[in-house]
LUMPAMI-701819 format. One line per field, with one value per residue (C-alpha): residue number from 1; residue in one letter; x, y, z. Coordinates in Angstrom, 1 decimal, always signed. Layout:
i <- NUM_...
aa <- a_...
east <- X_...
north <- Y_...
up <- Z_...
This chain:
i <- 1_2_3_4_5_6_7_8_9_10_11_12_13_14_15_16_17_18_19_20_21_22_23_24_25_26_27_28_29_30_31_32_33_34_35_36_37_38_39_40_41_42_43_44_45_46_47_48_49_50_51_52_53_54_55_56_57_58_59_60_61_62_63_64_65_66_67_68_69_70_71_72_73_74_75_76_77_78_79_80_81_82_83_84_85_86_87_88_89_90_91_92_93_94_95_96_97_98_99_100_101_102_103_104_105_106_107_108_109_110_111_112_113_114_115_116_117_118_119_120_121_122_123_124_125_126_127_128_129_130_131_132_133_134_135_136_137_138_139_140_141_142_143_144_145_146_147_148_149_150_151_152_153_154_155_156_157_158_159_160_161_162_163_164_165_166_167_168_169_170_171_172_173_174_175_176_177_178_179_180_181_182_183_184_185_186_187_188_189_190_191_192_193_194_195_196_197_198_199_200_201_202_203_204_205_206_207_208_209_210_211_212_213_214_215_216_217_218_219_220_221_222_223_224_225_226_227_228_229_230_231_232_233_234_235_236_237_238_239_240_241_242_243_244_245_246_247_248_249_250_251_252_253_254_255_256_257_258_259_260_261_262_263_264_265_266_267_268_269_270_271_272_273_274_275_276_277_278_279_280_281_282_283_284_285_286_287_288_289_290_291_292_293_294_295_296_297_298_299_300_301_302_303_304_305_306_307_308_309_310_311_312_313_314_315_316_317_318_319_320_321_322_323_324_325_326_327_328_329_330_331_332_333_334_335_336_337_338_339_340_341_342_343_344_345_346_347_348_349_350_351_352_353_354_355_356_357_358_359_360_361_362_363_364_365_366_367_368_369_370_371_372_373_374_375_376_377_378_379_380_381_382_383_384_385_386_387_388_389_390_391_392_393_394_395_396_397_398_399_400_401_402_403_404_405_406_407_408_409_410_411_412_413_414_415_416_417_418_419_420_421_422_423_424_425_426_427_428_429_430_431_432_433_434_435_436_437_438_439_440_441_442_443_444_445_446_447_448_449_450_451_452_453_454_455_456_457_458_459_460_461_462_463_464_465_466_467_468_469_470_471_472_473_474_475_476_477_478_479_480_481_482_483_484_485_486_487_488_489_490_491_492_493_494_495_496_497_498_499_500_501_502_503_504_505_506_507_508_509_510_511_512_513_514_515_516_517_518_519_520_521_522_523_524_525_526_527_528_529_530_531_532_533_534_535_536_537_538_539_540_541_542_543_544_545_546_547_548_549_550_551_552_553_554_555_556_557_558_559_560_561_562_563_564_565_566_567_568_569_570_571_572_573_574_575_576_577_578_579_580_581_582_583_584_585_586_587_588_589_590_591_592_593_594_595_596_597_598_599_600_601_602_603_604_605_606_607_608_609_610_611_612_613_614_615_616_617_618_619_620_621_622_623_624_625_626_627_628_629_630_631_632
aa <- m_s_a_t_s_v_f_d_a_f_l_k_s_v_d_k_n_k_d_n_t_a_f_v_y_r_s_a_e_g_e_h_r_v_s_y_e_k_l_f_y_d_v_l_i_l_s_k_a_f_e_d_k_k_m_k_k_g_s_k_v_l_l_l_s_d_n_r_y_a_w_i_v_t_d_l_a_l_v_s_l_g_a_v_s_v_p_r_g_s_d_t_p_t_q_e_l_e_y_i_v_e_h_s_e_c_e_y_l_i_f_e_t_e_k_l_y_e_m_h_k_d_a_v_v_s_g_n_k_e_i_k_s_i_f_i_i_e_s_e_k_a_h_k_l_f_t_k_v_y_a_y_n_d_i_l_t_e_r_g_i_s_d_q_d_i_e_h_f_r_s_k_r_e_e_l_t_v_d_d_v_f_t_l_i_y_t_s_g_t_t_g_t_p_k_g_v_i_l_t_h_k_n_f_l_y_n_i_e_n_l_p_e_i_i_d_l_r_s_d_d_i_w_l_s_i_l_p_t_w_h_i_f_e_r_a_a_e_y_l_a_l_t_g_g_c_c_t_v_y_s_t_i_k_t_f_s_q_d_l_e_q_y_r_p_t_i_v_a_t_v_p_r_l_w_e_s_l_y_i_k_v_n_n_a_i_e_k_q_g_e_k_k_k_r_i_f_d_t_l_v_n_v_s_s_t_y_k_r_n_s_r_l_l_k_n_h_l_p_v_f_e_e_k_g_a_f_e_r_f_k_e_r_l_k_a_r_f_t_l_m_g_l_y_l_p_n_k_l_a_s_k_k_l_s_a_v_q_d_k_f_g_g_r_m_r_l_a_i_s_g_g_g_s_l_p_p_y_l_d_e_w_i_d_a_l_g_i_r_i_i_n_a_y_g_m_t_e_c_a_p_a_i_a_g_r_a_l_n_c_e_v_f_g_t_l_g_p_p_v_h_d_t_q_l_r_i_v_d_e_e_g_n_t_l_p_n_g_e_e_g_e_i_q_v_k_g_d_q_v_f_p_g_y_y_n_n_d_e_e_n_e_k_s_f_t_e_d_g_y_f_r_t_g_d_l_g_k_l_t_l_t_g_e_l_v_i_t_g_r_i_k_e_i_i_v_l_a_s_g_e_n_i_d_p_s_r_i_e_s_t_i_t_k_l_p_f_i_k_d_a_v_l_v_g_q_d_r_k_g_l_g_a_l_v_i_p_d_m_e_k_i_k_e_h_f_s_s_i_g_e_f_k_n_d_m_t_e_s_l_r_d_a_h_l_i_e_a_a_k_r_e_m_n_k_l_l_h_p_k_k_g_f_k_p_y_e_k_i_q_s_i_l_f_l_e_k_d_f_e_q_g_e_e_l_t_n_t_l_k_k_k_r_h_a_i_e_k_k_y_s_q_k_i_q_n_l_f_k_k_d_k
east <- +89.1_+91.0_+88.8_+85.1_+84.2_+85.8_+85.6_+87.4_+90.1_+90.4_+90.7_+93.4_+95.4_+95.1_+96.3_+99.3_+100.2_+99.0_+102.2_+102.4_+101.1_+97.8_+97.0_+98.6_+96.4_+96.4_+94.0_+94.0_+96.1_+98.8_+99.8_+98.3_+99.7_+97.3_+98.5_+96.5_+95.8_+94.5_+92.4_+90.9_+89.8_+88.4_+86.3_+85.1_+84.0_+82.0_+80.6_+79.4_+77.8_+76.0_+74.7_+73.3_+71.3_+69.8_+71.9_+72.2_+73.0_+71.3_+70.7_+71.2_+73.3_+74.0_+77.6_+77.9_+81.5_+84.8_+88.2_+89.1_+90.2_+86.7_+85.5_+87.4_+86.6_+82.9_+83.0_+84.7_+82.2_+79.4_+81.2_+81.6_+77.8_+77.0_+75.3_+75.3_+77.0_+75.6_+78.5_+78.5_+80.7_+79.8_+79.2_+76.2_+73.2_+70.2_+67.9_+70.2_+70.7_+66.9_+66.5_+69.3_+68.1_+64.5_+65.5_+68.1_+65.6_+68.2_+67.3_+70.3_+72.1_+75.7_+76.7_+80.3_+79.4_+76.5_+76.6_+76.0_+73.1_+71.5_+71.9_+70.0_+67.7_+64.6_+64.5_+66.2_+65.1_+61.8_+58.9_+61.0_+59.6_+62.0_+65.0_+65.7_+68.8_+71.0_+74.7_+77.1_+80.8_+82.1_+80.0_+80.4_+77.0_+73.9_+71.4_+68.3_+65.6_+63.1_+65.2_+67.0_+70.1_+73.4_+76.9_+79.7_+80.6_+77.2_+77.5_+81.2_+81.3_+81.7_+85.2_+85.8_+86.4_+86.1_+87.3_+83.6_+83.3_+86.3_+85.0_+81.6_+83.1_+85.3_+82.5_+80.7_+82.8_+80.9_+77.7_+79.0_+79.4_+80.9_+77.4_+76.3_+76.0_+79.1_+78.0_+75.6_+77.2_+75.1_+76.6_+75.3_+72.7_+71.9_+68.6_+70.1_+68.7_+71.6_+71.8_+72.6_+75.5_+75.2_+78.7_+79.0_+81.8_+82.9_+83.1_+85.3_+87.4_+88.3_+90.2_+91.9_+93.0_+94.0_+95.7_+98.5_+100.4_+100.5_+101.7_+104.0_+102.3_+104.5_+103.6_+106.2_+104.6_+103.4_+100.3_+99.5_+95.7_+94.1_+91.0_+87.5_+87.3_+83.8_+84.9_+85.4_+88.9_+90.2_+88.2_+89.7_+93.2_+92.7_+91.4_+94.2_+96.7_+94.7_+94.6_+98.2_+99.5_+100.6_+100.4_+98.0_+98.7_+95.7_+96.7_+94.8_+95.1_+96.6_+99.3_+99.9_+103.2_+104.5_+103.3_+105.1_+108.4_+107.7_+106.2_+108.1_+105.4_+106.1_+102.7_+100.3_+96.9_+95.1_+93.3_+94.8_+93.8_+96.2_+99.1_+98.3_+98.5_+101.9_+103.0_+102.0_+103.6_+106.9_+107.1_+106.1_+108.8_+111.4_+110.2_+110.7_+114.4_+114.8_+114.2_+117.5_+116.8_+113.3_+114.7_+117.3_+114.6_+112.4_+115.3_+116.1_+112.5_+112.4_+115.7_+114.4_+111.1_+112.6_+115.2_+112.5_+110.1_+112.8_+114.0_+110.5_+110.1_+113.1_+111.7_+108.2_+106.8_+104.7_+101.1_+100.6_+97.1_+98.0_+100.8_+103.5_+105.6_+109.1_+110.8_+108.9_+109.7_+113.3_+113.5_+111.8_+114.1_+117.2_+116.2_+115.5_+119.0_+120.7_+118.6_+119.5_+123.2_+123.0_+121.1_+123.0_+125.2_+122.5_+120.0_+122.5_+122.8_+119.0_+118.4_+120.8_+119.5_+115.8_+116.3_+116.2_+112.6_+111.9_+112.9_+109.9_+107.8_+109.6_+112.5_+111.3_+108.0_+108.0_+104.5_+102.2_+98.7_+96.3_+92.6_+89.2_+89.6_+92.1_+95.6_+96.4_+99.3_+101.5_+101.2_+101.8_+105.0_+106.1_+105.8_+107.5_+110.3_+111.0_+111.7_+108.5_+106.7_+103.2_+100.3_+97.5_+94.4_+90.9_+87.9_+84.3_+82.2_+80.3_+83.5_+84.7_+86.6_+89.3_+89.0_+92.4_+95.8_+99.3_+100.8_+104.1_+103.0_+102.8_+105.4_+103.4_+103.4_+100.6_+97.9_+95.8_+97.4_+95.6_+92.4_+93.0_+93.2_+90.2_+88.4_+86.7_+86.9_+85.6_+85.2_+81.9_+80.3_+76.8_+75.2_+77.0_+79.5_+83.0_+85.6_+89.2_+92.1_+92.9_+89.2_+87.2_+84.0_+82.2_+84.1_+82.1_+83.3_+82.5_+84.2_+83.9_+84.4_+81.3_+78.3_+75.1_+73.0_+71.6_+69.4_+65.6_+66.3_+65.1_+65.2_+68.9_+69.8_+68.1_+70.1_+73.4_+73.9_+74.0_+72.0_+75.2_+76.0_+78.6_+78.4_+78.1_+80.6_+79.5_+83.1_+84.7_+88.1_+90.3_+92.9_+96.4_+97.6_+99.1_+95.9_+96.4_+93.5_+93.2_+90.2_+89.2_+85.9_+82.5_+79.2_+77.5_+76.8_+78.6_+81.5_+84.4_+86.4_+90.1_+89.3_+87.3_+83.9_+81.1_+78.7_+75.5_+75.5_+71.9_+70.5_+72.7_+72.0_+68.2_+68.6_+70.6_+68.5_+65.6_+67.4_+65.7_+68.9_+70.0_+68.5_+70.7_+73.8_+76.3_+78.6_+82.3_+85.0_+86.0_+89.3_+89.4_+89.5_+86.0_+83.0_+82.7_+79.6_+79.1_+76.1_+73.7_+72.5_+69.2_+70.7_+67.7_+67.2_+70.9_+70.6_+67.5_+68.8_+72.2_+71.3_+72.9_+76.4_+76.2_+75.5_+76.0_+78.1_+76.6_+78.8_+77.3_+80.2_+82.5_+79.9_+79.6_+83.3_+83.1_+84.5_+81.9_+79.0_+80.6_+81.1_+77.5_+76.1_+78.1_+76.9_+73.3_+73.9_+75.6_+72.8_+70.6_+73.2_+73.0_+73.6_+70.1_+68.7_+70.6_+73.7_+77.3_+80.0_+81.9_+78.8_+79.2_+80.2_+83.8_+83.9_+81.5_+81.8_+78.9_+78.5_+77.4_+75.4_+72.5_+73.0_+71.7_+69.9_+72.2_+75.3_+75.2_+71.7_+70.2_+67.0_+65.1_+66.9_+69.1_+72.6_+75.4_+78.0_+80.9_+80.2_+79.9_+83.1_+84.9_+83.6_+84.5_+87.6_+89.9_+87.5_+87.2_+91.0_+91.1_+88.3_+90.5_+93.8_+94.1_+93.8_+97.5
north <- +116.2_+117.1_+115.1_+115.8_+112.2_+108.9_+109.8_+113.1_+111.2_+108.8_+111.7_+113.4_+110.2_+109.7_+113.3_+112.8_+109.2_+108.7_+106.9_+104.6_+101.0_+100.8_+97.1_+93.8_+90.9_+87.6_+86.3_+83.5_+85.8_+86.3_+89.1_+92.6_+95.8_+98.8_+102.3_+104.9_+106.7_+103.5_+102.8_+106.4_+105.7_+102.2_+103.7_+106.6_+104.3_+102.1_+105.0_+106.5_+103.2_+102.9_+106.5_+105.7_+103.0_+105.6_+104.7_+107.8_+109.2_+107.1_+104.1_+100.9_+98.3_+94.7_+93.8_+90.0_+89.1_+87.8_+89.4_+90.7_+93.9_+94.5_+94.6_+97.7_+99.4_+98.6_+99.9_+103.2_+103.6_+103.3_+105.7_+108.3_+108.3_+108.5_+105.1_+102.9_+99.5_+96.5_+94.0_+90.3_+87.3_+84.5_+82.1_+84.0_+81.6_+82.4_+82.7_+85.4_+87.2_+87.3_+89.0_+91.5_+92.6_+93.1_+94.7_+97.1_+98.0_+97.3_+98.7_+97.3_+93.9_+93.1_+89.4_+88.3_+85.4_+84.0_+80.9_+83.1_+84.9_+81.6_+80.3_+83.1_+84.6_+82.6_+83.6_+87.0_+88.5_+86.9_+89.0_+91.8_+94.9_+97.3_+96.0_+98.2_+96.5_+93.5_+93.4_+90.4_+91.1_+88.0_+87.1_+87.3_+88.9_+88.7_+91.3_+90.3_+92.5_+93.5_+92.1_+94.1_+91.8_+93.1_+91.8_+94.3_+93.5_+94.8_+98.2_+98.8_+98.8_+102.6_+103.2_+106.6_+109.4_+113.1_+116.0_+116.7_+113.1_+113.7_+117.1_+115.6_+112.6_+114.9_+117.2_+114.4_+115.1_+118.4_+116.4_+114.3_+115.2_+113.5_+112.7_+110.8_+107.0_+105.3_+101.6_+99.3_+96.2_+93.3_+91.6_+88.8_+89.7_+88.1_+86.8_+85.2_+88.0_+90.1_+93.7_+96.4_+98.6_+102.1_+103.6_+107.2_+108.8_+110.4_+107.0_+105.6_+108.7_+108.7_+105.4_+106.3_+109.7_+108.8_+105.3_+106.2_+108.1_+105.3_+102.8_+105.3_+104.6_+105.3_+105.5_+102.8_+100.3_+97.0_+95.4_+91.7_+91.3_+88.0_+88.6_+89.0_+92.5_+93.1_+92.5_+95.9_+95.1_+94.3_+97.1_+99.6_+98.2_+98.5_+102.1_+102.9_+101.7_+103.3_+106.8_+106.5_+105.9_+102.3_+99.1_+96.3_+92.8_+90.5_+87.0_+83.8_+81.2_+78.9_+81.3_+83.3_+81.7_+82.0_+85.6_+86.5_+85.5_+86.8_+90.2_+90.8_+92.9_+95.5_+95.2_+92.3_+92.7_+89.5_+87.5_+85.3_+82.1_+82.9_+83.6_+80.3_+78.6_+80.1_+79.1_+75.5_+75.6_+76.9_+74.5_+71.5_+72.4_+72.5_+69.3_+67.5_+68.5_+66.3_+66.3_+68.0_+71.0_+71.3_+71.3_+74.0_+76.1_+75.9_+76.9_+79.9_+81.1_+80.6_+82.5_+85.4_+85.5_+85.4_+88.1_+90.4_+89.8_+90.6_+93.6_+94.9_+94.5_+96.8_+99.4_+99.2_+97.8_+95.0_+95.4_+96.5_+96.4_+97.2_+98.8_+96.5_+97.2_+98.7_+95.6_+93.3_+95.6_+95.6_+91.8_+91.5_+94.0_+92.4_+89.0_+90.4_+92.0_+88.7_+86.9_+89.5_+89.2_+85.4_+85.5_+88.4_+86.2_+83.4_+86.1_+87.6_+84.1_+83.6_+86.9_+86.0_+82.4_+83.5_+86.1_+83.1_+82.6_+86.2_+85.6_+83.2_+86.3_+88.2_+89.6_+93.2_+93.0_+95.9_+95.4_+92.5_+93.6_+91.2_+92.0_+90.5_+88.6_+88.5_+87.2_+84.3_+85.1_+82.2_+83.5_+87.1_+86.0_+83.7_+86.3_+88.8_+86.4_+86.0_+89.8_+90.8_+93.9_+92.8_+95.3_+93.7_+95.6_+95.8_+96.9_+96.3_+96.7_+99.4_+101.4_+101.1_+99.3_+100.9_+101.2_+100.4_+99.1_+98.3_+100.3_+102.1_+104.6_+101.8_+99.5_+97.8_+94.2_+91.8_+94.5_+96.0_+99.4_+102.6_+103.8_+105.3_+109.1_+111.2_+108.0_+108.1_+104.6_+103.7_+100.5_+100.2_+97.9_+96.3_+99.5_+101.7_+103.2_+104.0_+101.7_+102.6_+101.2_+97.6_+96.6_+94.5_+95.7_+96.3_+98.4_+101.4_+103.8_+107.2_+108.9_+109.9_+106.3_+105.1_+104.3_+106.3_+103.1_+99.9_+100.3_+100.1_+98.5_+100.8_+97.9_+97.1_+100.8_+101.4_+98.5_+99.4_+103.0_+104.6_+107.7_+109.8_+108.4_+105.7_+102.5_+99.3_+96.9_+93.9_+93.0_+92.7_+94.3_+96.4_+99.1_+98.9_+101.6_+103.4_+103.2_+100.2_+97.9_+94.2_+92.1_+89.6_+88.2_+88.9_+90.0_+89.8_+86.5_+86.8_+84.4_+85.5_+82.6_+82.8_+83.2_+86.4_+84.9_+86.2_+83.5_+84.0_+81.1_+81.4_+80.4_+77.2_+76.4_+76.7_+74.4_+71.6_+71.6_+70.4_+67.0_+64.9_+64.0_+67.6_+69.6_+72.7_+73.8_+76.6_+77.2_+78.2_+79.0_+82.6_+83.0_+79.3_+77.5_+76.1_+75.8_+73.6_+72.9_+72.3_+70.1_+69.3_+65.8_+64.0_+60.8_+58.6_+60.0_+59.5_+55.8_+55.5_+57.5_+55.8_+52.3_+50.9_+52.0_+49.3_+49.0_+52.0_+51.6_+52.2_+55.2_+57.6_+60.0_+57.5_+56.7_+60.4_+60.5_+57.6_+58.7_+56.7_+58.4_+61.9_+61.4_+60.0_+63.0_+65.4_+63.9_+64.3_+68.0_+68.8_+67.2_+70.1_+72.7_+72.2_+75.0_+74.2_+75.3_+78.6_+77.6_+78.4_+75.7_+77.2_+77.0_+73.2_+71.8_+70.6_+69.2_+68.6_+68.1_+66.6_+68.3_+66.3_+69.1_+71.2_+75.0_+76.6_+79.9_+82.5_+80.7_+80.0_+81.4_+84.8_+85.3_+85.2_+81.9_+83.5_+81.9_+83.9_+83.0_+84.7_+82.9_+79.5_+80.1_+81.1_+78.1_+75.5_+77.3_+74.4_+72.0_+74.4_+74.6_+70.8_+70.7_+72.8_+71.2_+70.0_+73.6_+74.3
up <- +94.1_+91.1_+88.7_+88.3_+87.4_+86.6_+82.9_+83.5_+85.3_+82.3_+79.8_+81.9_+82.0_+78.2_+77.6_+79.9_+78.9_+75.3_+74.2_+77.2_+77.0_+78.8_+78.4_+77.3_+76.5_+74.5_+71.9_+69.3_+67.1_+69.8_+72.1_+71.8_+73.2_+73.5_+74.0_+75.9_+72.6_+71.0_+74.1_+73.8_+70.2_+71.0_+73.8_+71.7_+68.8_+71.2_+73.1_+69.8_+68.8_+72.2_+71.9_+68.5_+70.2_+72.5_+75.5_+77.7_+81.2_+83.8_+81.6_+83.5_+81.6_+82.6_+81.7_+81.9_+81.1_+82.4_+82.1_+78.6_+77.0_+75.6_+79.3_+80.2_+76.8_+77.4_+81.0_+79.9_+77.1_+79.6_+82.0_+79.2_+78.6_+82.3_+82.0_+85.1_+84.6_+86.5_+86.2_+86.9_+86.0_+83.5_+86.4_+87.7_+88.0_+85.7_+88.7_+90.3_+87.0_+86.4_+89.9_+89.2_+85.8_+87.1_+90.4_+88.9_+86.1_+83.3_+79.9_+78.1_+78.4_+77.3_+77.1_+76.6_+74.2_+72.2_+74.5_+77.6_+75.8_+74.8_+78.3_+80.0_+77.3_+78.1_+81.8_+81.6_+78.2_+77.3_+78.4_+79.7_+77.9_+79.6_+77.6_+74.6_+73.1_+73.7_+72.7_+72.4_+72.6_+70.9_+67.9_+64.1_+63.4_+65.5_+64.3_+62.3_+61.0_+63.7_+66.5_+69.2_+69.5_+68.1_+68.0_+68.6_+65.0_+63.9_+65.7_+65.2_+61.4_+61.2_+62.6_+61.0_+63.6_+62.9_+64.9_+65.7_+67.1_+69.4_+70.6_+71.3_+73.2_+75.3_+76.1_+77.9_+80.9_+81.4_+81.9_+84.8_+88.4_+91.4_+92.8_+89.7_+90.0_+88.5_+88.9_+90.6_+92.0_+93.4_+96.4_+98.6_+101.2_+104.6_+103.3_+100.1_+98.0_+96.3_+97.4_+94.8_+96.1_+94.6_+94.0_+92.9_+91.0_+94.3_+96.0_+93.2_+92.7_+96.4_+95.9_+92.6_+94.0_+97.5_+97.1_+94.6_+97.3_+99.8_+97.3_+95.6_+92.2_+89.2_+85.5_+84.7_+87.0_+85.5_+87.1_+86.5_+86.5_+87.4_+89.5_+88.0_+86.6_+87.9_+91.5_+93.1_+94.3_+90.8_+89.2_+91.6_+90.9_+87.1_+87.3_+89.7_+87.1_+84.3_+85.8_+86.9_+83.4_+84.2_+82.2_+83.1_+81.8_+81.7_+83.0_+83.8_+86.6_+84.0_+82.8_+86.0_+87.1_+83.5_+83.2_+86.4_+84.9_+81.4_+82.2_+85.4_+87.1_+89.7_+91.4_+91.7_+93.4_+94.3_+96.9_+99.7_+97.8_+95.0_+97.4_+99.0_+95.6_+95.0_+98.5_+97.8_+94.3_+95.5_+98.4_+96.2_+93.7_+96.4_+97.9_+94.6_+94.7_+97.8_+101.5_+102.3_+100.0_+101.5_+105.0_+104.0_+102.4_+105.5_+107.7_+105.5_+105.6_+109.4_+109.9_+107.7_+109.5_+113.0_+112.1_+110.7_+113.7_+116.3_+114.2_+114.2_+117.9_+118.5_+116.0_+117.6_+114.4_+115.9_+117.1_+120.7_+122.3_+125.9_+127.7_+129.2_+132.2_+131.7_+133.0_+130.6_+127.7_+128.7_+128.8_+125.4_+123.8_+125.3_+124.1_+120.6_+120.5_+121.3_+118.7_+116.0_+116.9_+116.6_+113.3_+111.6_+109.4_+108.8_+107.8_+105.3_+103.8_+103.9_+102.1_+99.3_+98.8_+99.0_+96.3_+93.8_+94.8_+94.1_+90.5_+90.2_+90.9_+88.1_+90.1_+90.3_+92.2_+94.6_+96.0_+96.5_+97.4_+99.1_+99.5_+99.2_+102.5_+105.4_+104.6_+107.0_+109.3_+108.0_+104.4_+105.5_+107.2_+104.4_+101.7_+103.9_+104.6_+100.9_+100.8_+99.0_+100.4_+101.1_+101.4_+103.5_+102.6_+104.1_+102.1_+101.1_+97.9_+99.9_+100.3_+96.6_+98.3_+100.6_+104.3_+105.7_+104.4_+105.6_+102.7_+102.4_+105.1_+107.7_+109.0_+111.8_+110.7_+111.6_+111.1_+108.3_+108.8_+109.7_+108.1_+104.6_+104.3_+105.6_+106.7_+110.1_+111.7_+115.1_+117.1_+119.0_+121.5_+121.1_+122.5_+120.0_+122.4_+121.0_+122.5_+123.4_+121.4_+122.2_+122.8_+120.4_+118.8_+115.5_+112.9_+111.6_+109.0_+107.4_+104.5_+100.8_+99.7_+101.6_+99.4_+99.7_+100.1_+98.6_+95.5_+96.3_+99.7_+102.6_+105.1_+104.5_+104.4_+107.8_+109.3_+107.6_+108.8_+112.3_+113.1_+112.8_+109.3_+110.0_+107.9_+110.0_+108.4_+110.3_+111.0_+114.4_+115.0_+117.3_+117.0_+118.2_+120.6_+117.6_+115.5_+113.2_+112.5_+113.1_+112.1_+114.8_+113.5_+111.9_+113.1_+109.7_+108.1_+104.7_+104.3_+102.0_+100.7_+100.1_+96.4_+97.2_+96.5_+98.8_+100.1_+102.0_+104.5_+105.7_+102.3_+102.2_+105.8_+105.3_+102.3_+103.9_+107.1_+104.9_+105.2_+107.9_+109.6_+110.1_+113.0_+112.5_+110.7_+110.7_+107.7_+108.2_+105.8_+106.2_+104.2_+103.4_+100.1_+100.5_+102.8_+105.9_+108.0_+111.7_+111.8_+114.7_+113.8_+114.6_+115.9_+115.2_+111.7_+111.0_+111.8_+109.6_+106.7_+106.5_+107.5_+104.4_+105.6_+108.3_+112.0_+114.2_+117.3_+120.8_+121.1_+118.6_+119.1_+117.5_+114.7_+113.8_+113.1_+110.6_+107.2_+105.2_+107.1_+106.7_+102.9_+102.5_+104.4_+102.4_+99.1_+100.3_+101.1_+97.8_+95.9_+97.2_+96.4_+92.6_+90.0_+88.6_+91.9_+91.8_+93.7_+92.4_+92.2_+95.1_+97.3_+97.8_+101.2_+101.2_+104.8_+107.7_+111.4_+113.4_+116.8_+119.9_+121.6_+120.4_+120.3_+123.5_+124.0_+125.6_+124.5_+120.8_+120.2_+120.9_+122.8_+119.6_+118.7_+116.0_+115.7_+117.2_+114.5_+116.2_+119.5_+117.7_+115.8_+119.0_+120.9_+118.2_+116.9_+117.4_+115.8_+112.8_+112.5_+112.4_+109.8_+107.5_+108.2_+104.6_+103.4_+104.0
């Protein structure tokens, strides 16, 4: 590794790109552009202020904030001191925050606003003698005599910088090594208790030093940022841009479409849910222009998609999991050639017409990166048909985050590409035997990006690693014959929504099964907008509990499909999933399906009566598809 720490990488980038624009953001005063040199001084001043408050290497610091320029300045200031950030978003429930602060042994707390501080102080701050100081980013003045609460405005009054200050700040790089802890990120656990993922400088440096080559990162690239900064995917993207001398523009859901056209980014990194929103927005806009225009647009997309698919078949750029006979390959290729001949001129027209849609994305986007969940095939093909190069990436917080990606070094469409550089990836069966390419099993990985373990959690660490040091991802997948990865399902229980939010289903399932009319339930919603539930009902209790709806028919199968019953049951469930009880807004049930048969041991249940989620999702796959039909 050329850098000895993330802070060292930051300093090298500043020295090389000091006049470049590092960040663009808006505030009430208007637009602000920050050069790398200005960023350097902002970080230095805050680092100095933190050091004056006795913050040092190894100090654990809660950073509770959403996206803003002050977030990255704060994070870099913590990095410079060797302090360990414990980042979360403002929507974190108090109950969860209380656990994280206590479990991580935080000594310092940073809140984005006074409102956030007031919301959590009774549960998180009161009685916690370990907390040395509390800081509020956005506040006029907060410090009072004999209190330990400070606004940034209280500690940043002295903005003078001497040569000695600069020398002292830069010398901090000598105190950091690749094995020091960079951050501690809490992610959902299978028991409902968050797990603290320890990431070292080595883990994070692996990503920011190996990924630029496969995306051909350039110092004149402009990134549009919209994901929560504390999420590992967005954080890695921002540091990738930062250490590459690029410019990052902070956007919001509200201004995203406008910012695409105004700032004309070359790279956008986001989750499937946002690509889905753009898909819907573009299609709705064309639909409003009339049925004829919509039909023409759909035809153009179909022509482009079909032409690209057949072209890839001839170039061997489609996934292959088993060898085909020579005659079958000949037939496929012959058919593809005739298809390409027939679509040559229509595709030329389609490419020309669809370039107008590219203008909605700014007109110069060279890469669209999708991570934080699998990109649905229809979206993958749609973005590709528009002529935008999509990088479909696979990663986890535990890998800081990169595992595999269909980057510029891979042309095999419909896959997640090969494992990233120097990553050992294998597919194993239930006994731990390595499977040949083409066969499905658990994905296990080993490499410099893989975390050393969960903080103070021996039980999870023992379950998460094999004897020979591979990390068990809990995901099911298989490799093509040429080594590209495809995700096929999940062994582990965590559900990742299309928005990138991680949800522990067991906690929600155990809560809703407290209702008398629910015997069992399984949550679904991987890569979807929201959660769905497959419910095993207690028929007699259903009749009792919802008698006010009216008489039930003799055929209970028909009754269980009644829209009034489904809505009433959903309301009852969501009453239990209230934020005051520690649940987040996106943990509510959006749709439910009553099943007619109980889960059976050996089929949907293990010998110890644990639910086999993958088997359940496979058995009811069509019904789950129907449950989420409105998603598209």
